[in-house]
mmCIF file of the C-alpha atoms, coordinates in Angstrom:
data_MODEL
# 
_entry.id   MODEL 
# 
loop_
_atom_site.group_PDB 
_atom_site.id 
_atom_site.type_symbol 
_atom_site.label_atom_id 
_atom_site.label_alt_id 
_atom_site.label_comp_id 
_atom_site.label_asym_id 
_atom_site.label_entity_id 
_atom_site.label_seq_id 
_atom_site.pdbx_PDB_ins_code 
_atom_site.Cartn_x 
_atom_site.Cartn_y 
_atom_site.Cartn_z 
_atom_site.occupancy 
_atom_site.B_iso_or_equiv 
_atom_site.pdbx_formal_charge 
_atom_site.auth_seq_id 
_atom_site.auth_comp_id 
_atom_site.auth_asym_id 
_atom_site.auth_atom_id 
_atom_site.pdbx_PDB_model_num 
ATOM 1  C CA . UNK A 1 1  ? 312.747 123.483 39.864 1.00 0.00 ? 1  UNK A CA 1 
ATOM 2  C CA . UNK A 1 2  ? 310.316 125.099 41.440 1.00 0.00 ? 2  UNK A CA 1 
ATOM 3  C CA . UNK A 1 3  ? 310.838 128.925 43.137 1.00 0.00 ? 3  UNK A CA 1 
ATOM 4  C CA . UNK A 1 4  ? 311.825 128.749 46.501 1.00 0.00 ? 4  UNK A CA 1 
ATOM 5  C CA . UNK A 1 5  ? 311.429 131.694 49.295 1.00 0.00 ? 5  UNK A CA 1 
ATOM 6  C CA . UNK A 1 6  ? 314.235 132.724 51.287 1.00 0.00 ? 6  UNK A CA 1 
ATOM 7  C CA . UNK A 1 7  ? 314.097 134.016 54.400 1.00 0.00 ? 7  UNK A CA 1 
ATOM 8  C CA . UNK A 1 8  ? 316.947 135.748 56.390 1.00 0.00 ? 8  UNK A CA 1 
ATOM 9  C CA . UNK A 1 9  ? 315.503 136.100 60.033 1.00 0.00 ? 9  UNK A CA 1 
ATOM 10 C CA . UNK A 1 10 ? 318.328 137.529 61.317 1.00 0.00 ? 10 UNK A CA 1 
ATOM 11 C CA . UNK A 1 11 ? 317.869 140.495 58.823 1.00 0.00 ? 11 UNK A CA 1 
ATOM 12 C CA . UNK A 1 12 ? 313.991 140.898 59.457 1.00 0.00 ? 12 UNK A CA 1 
ATOM 13 C CA . UNK A 1 13 ? 313.117 144.005 61.770 1.00 0.00 ? 13 UNK A CA 1 
ATOM 14 C CA . UNK A 1 14 ? 309.608 144.022 61.261 1.00 0.00 ? 14 UNK A CA 1 
ATOM 15 C CA . UNK A 1 15 ? 308.771 146.621 58.839 1.00 0.00 ? 15 UNK A CA 1 
ATOM 16 C CA . UNK A 1 16 ? 305.671 144.424 57.722 1.00 0.00 ? 16 UNK A CA 1 
ATOM 17 C CA . UNK A 1 17 ? 306.156 145.674 53.580 1.00 0.00 ? 17 UNK A CA 1 
ATOM 18 C CA . UNK A 1 18 ? 306.087 141.691 52.988 1.00 0.00 ? 18 UNK A CA 1 
ATOM 19 C CA . UNK A 1 19 ? 303.030 140.522 54.750 1.00 0.00 ? 19 UNK A CA 1 
ATOM 20 C CA . UNK A 1 20 ? 301.334 143.506 53.847 1.00 0.00 ? 20 UNK A CA 1 
ATOM 21 C CA . UNK A 1 21 ? 301.847 143.661 50.030 1.00 0.00 ? 21 UNK A CA 1 
ATOM 22 C CA . UNK A 1 22 ? 301.923 139.640 49.634 1.00 0.00 ? 22 UNK A CA 1 
ATOM 23 C CA . UNK A 1 23 ? 299.219 137.972 52.557 1.00 0.00 ? 23 UNK A CA 1 
ATOM 24 C CA . UNK A 1 24 ? 299.263 134.614 50.551 1.00 0.00 ? 24 UNK A CA 1 
ATOM 25 C CA . UNK A 1 25 ? 302.607 134.302 50.905 1.00 0.00 ? 25 UNK A CA 1 
ATOM 26 C CA . UNK A 1 26 ? 303.706 135.831 53.868 1.00 0.00 ? 26 UNK A CA 1 
ATOM 27 C CA . UNK A 1 27 ? 302.428 136.362 57.731 1.00 0.00 ? 27 UNK A CA 1 
ATOM 28 C CA . UNK A 1 28 ? 303.672 137.880 60.794 1.00 0.00 ? 28 UNK A CA 1 
ATOM 29 C CA . UNK A 1 29 ? 304.500 136.487 64.378 1.00 0.00 ? 29 UNK A CA 1 
ATOM 30 C CA . UNK A 1 30 ? 303.320 138.288 67.529 1.00 0.00 ? 30 UNK A CA 1 
ATOM 31 C CA . UNK A 1 31 ? 306.696 140.683 66.980 1.00 0.00 ? 31 UNK A CA 1 
ATOM 32 C CA . UNK A 1 32 ? 305.695 141.352 64.367 1.00 0.00 ? 32 UNK A CA 1 
ATOM 33 C CA . UNK A 1 33 ? 308.617 139.599 61.999 1.00 0.00 ? 33 UNK A CA 1 
ATOM 34 C CA . UNK A 1 34 ? 307.824 137.786 58.868 1.00 0.00 ? 34 UNK A CA 1 
ATOM 35 C CA . UNK A 1 35 ? 306.359 134.261 58.726 1.00 0.00 ? 35 UNK A CA 1 
ATOM 36 C CA . UNK A 1 36 ? 306.892 132.504 55.058 1.00 0.00 ? 36 UNK A CA 1 
ATOM 37 C CA . UNK A 1 37 ? 303.570 131.026 54.407 1.00 0.00 ? 37 UNK A CA 1 
ATOM 38 C CA . UNK A 1 38 ? 304.202 129.336 51.279 1.00 0.00 ? 38 UNK A CA 1 
ATOM 39 C CA . UNK A 1 39 ? 308.066 128.175 51.233 1.00 0.00 ? 39 UNK A CA 1 
ATOM 40 C CA . UNK A 1 40 ? 307.597 127.376 47.486 1.00 0.00 ? 40 UNK A CA 1 
ATOM 41 C CA . UNK A 1 41 ? 305.212 129.611 45.701 1.00 0.00 ? 41 UNK A CA 1 
ATOM 42 C CA . UNK A 1 42 ? 303.567 128.482 42.243 1.00 0.00 ? 42 UNK A CA 1 
ATOM 43 C CA . UNK A 1 43 ? 301.442 130.290 40.180 1.00 0.00 ? 43 UNK A CA 1 
ATOM 44 C CA . UNK A 1 44 ? 300.200 133.844 41.142 1.00 0.00 ? 44 UNK A CA 1 
ATOM 45 C CA . UNK A 1 45 ? 301.690 133.174 44.510 1.00 0.00 ? 45 UNK A CA 1 
ATOM 46 C CA . UNK A 1 46 ? 304.965 133.194 42.723 1.00 0.00 ? 46 UNK A CA 1 
ATOM 47 C CA . UNK A 1 47 ? 304.524 137.053 41.600 1.00 0.00 ? 47 UNK A CA 1 
ATOM 48 C CA . UNK A 1 48 ? 303.321 137.816 44.950 1.00 0.00 ? 48 UNK A CA 1 
ATOM 49 C CA . UNK A 1 49 ? 306.428 136.721 46.448 1.00 0.00 ? 49 UNK A CA 1 
ATOM 50 C CA . UNK A 1 50 ? 308.427 138.538 44.451 1.00 0.00 ? 50 UNK A CA 1 
ATOM 51 C CA . UNK A 1 51 ? 306.581 141.547 44.872 1.00 0.00 ? 51 UNK A CA 1 
ATOM 52 C CA . UNK A 1 52 ? 306.814 141.052 48.949 1.00 0.00 ? 52 UNK A CA 1 
ATOM 53 C CA . UNK A 1 53 ? 310.271 140.130 48.384 1.00 0.00 ? 53 UNK A CA 1 
ATOM 54 C CA . UNK A 1 54 ? 311.466 142.884 46.173 1.00 0.00 ? 54 UNK A CA 1 
ATOM 55 C CA . UNK A 1 55 ? 309.742 145.187 49.078 1.00 0.00 ? 55 UNK A CA 1 
ATOM 56 C CA . UNK A 1 56 ? 312.093 144.325 51.829 1.00 0.00 ? 56 UNK A CA 1 
ATOM 57 C CA . UNK A 1 57 ? 314.039 147.330 52.719 1.00 0.00 ? 57 UNK A CA 1 
ATOM 58 C CA . UNK A 1 58 ? 316.556 144.761 55.143 1.00 0.00 ? 58 UNK A CA 1 
ATOM 59 C CA . UNK A 1 59 ? 317.061 142.347 51.909 1.00 0.00 ? 59 UNK A CA 1 
ATOM 60 C CA . UNK A 1 60 ? 315.898 139.291 54.013 1.00 0.00 ? 60 UNK A CA 1 
ATOM 61 C CA . UNK A 1 61 ? 313.734 137.858 51.635 1.00 0.00 ? 61 UNK A CA 1 
ATOM 62 C CA . UNK A 1 62 ? 314.437 136.301 47.741 1.00 0.00 ? 62 UNK A CA 1 
ATOM 63 C CA . UNK A 1 63 ? 312.808 134.342 45.361 1.00 0.00 ? 63 UNK A CA 1 
ATOM 64 C CA . UNK A 1 64 ? 315.375 131.837 43.761 1.00 0.00 ? 64 UNK A CA 1 
ATOM 65 C CA . UNK A 1 65 ? 313.905 130.309 40.663 1.00 0.00 ? 65 UNK A CA 1 
ATOM 66 C CA . UNK A 1 66 ? 315.871 126.882 41.398 1.00 0.00 ? 66 UNK A CA 1 
ATOM 67 C CA . UNK A 1 67 ? 319.061 125.397 42.746 1.00 0.00 ? 67 UNK A CA 1 
ATOM 68 C CA . UNK A 1 68 ? 322.080 127.204 42.377 1.00 0.00 ? 68 UNK A CA 1 
ATOM 69 C CA . UNK A 1 69 ? 320.543 130.155 40.423 1.00 0.00 ? 69 UNK A CA 1 
ATOM 70 C CA . UNK A 1 70 ? 320.483 133.636 41.867 1.00 0.00 ? 70 UNK A CA 1 
ATOM 71 C CA . UNK A 1 71 ? 317.699 135.506 43.571 1.00 0.00 ? 71 UNK A CA 1 
ATOM 72 C CA . UNK A 1 72 ? 315.582 137.274 41.917 1.00 0.00 ? 72 UNK A CA 1 
# 
């Protein structure tokens, strides 16, 4: 199964690291909180999604490799 971005909006406080590091995958709403632009990234966007997710200080983001796998 293709990688998928998992986002927990309740944890996001708007640090903005995700969309600064990976603007192709993540955007921001009017309050500065994350918006997932590419929920199923492919190719080079997978690496960008992982970079943005791994830099979220609130652990609101993860990239899952497939159904039933651990977040990466």
